[in-house]
N, C-alpha and C positions, 0 to 999 in steps of 0.2 A: 419344796418345801412350805405349808403350807402356813397361812397368819392365822388367827381365833380372832373372826369379832362376833359382835351380836348384834343381835335382828333388828338394833334401830339402826345401826352402821353399815348392815344387808341394806339395811331398806334407803338412807342414803350415797349410799353408793350404786344401786340399783337404777336413784331417782337422777343419778348426774350422769349415764352412761358409763359407769365405769364396768360394770358388769357384760359377759355375753352369754353365760347359760351357768345353768347349775345341776348338780348331779345329787342323787341318791343311795349312797352306796352302804353295803354291809360294814357293822361297826370289827375289827378283827375278831373281837375274843364273844362275837356269838349274843354281845346283848344287846343289841337293837342298827338303828342306823343312823346314821350321821348324813349331814351337807356339807356338801362340797360347792364353790359358788368360781367360774374363771372367771378372770379378767383379759377385756381388748388388749391389755398391754403385755400377757404372760403372765399375770399377776394370779394366785391362786389363793382363797381364804376358805376356813373352813366354821360352820356357825360355832358358835361356843357361849359358854355361859358366862353372864356376869363376873362370877368367881375365875374366870380363865380357864374351865373345863370342858373339853370335846361335850356339846350336845347333844345327847344321843336321844332318840324317840324310840320306841317300844314297841310302834305301828309306823311301816311306809304309808297309810292316812293320815295319821300324825305328823310327819314328815312334809308330808306332799301340804296339807291344812299347813305349816309353817310356814312353807316357800307361797302359797298365795298369800298369808300374813304381812310376808315380806315387800310382795308383787306384783312376785312370779307367773306366769299363766301357765298354769300345770292341765297338757292335752293328753300325756299319755304315760305311759310304762315301757322302758325296751328290758327283754329278757335274753340274757344271753346265756348260749351253752356254754354246761360245764366244761373244767378243764380237764 
């Protein structure tokens, strides 16, 4: 189970070295994309709004830009085979 955090909290966690990876995932209802970040100690966070809602991005580009704003280095997208 993941905990939602704001962009500012994500920046702070990344600066503290708590996070080790991030992924952009398709929102289950198909409305867009969301960001999930993995912690070094096993924690998982999703990017949320200040009101506590899951932050949904309309495009991969806007999600990648948010990751860059947090401080991640976005170098590639990995595409998987459909199930």
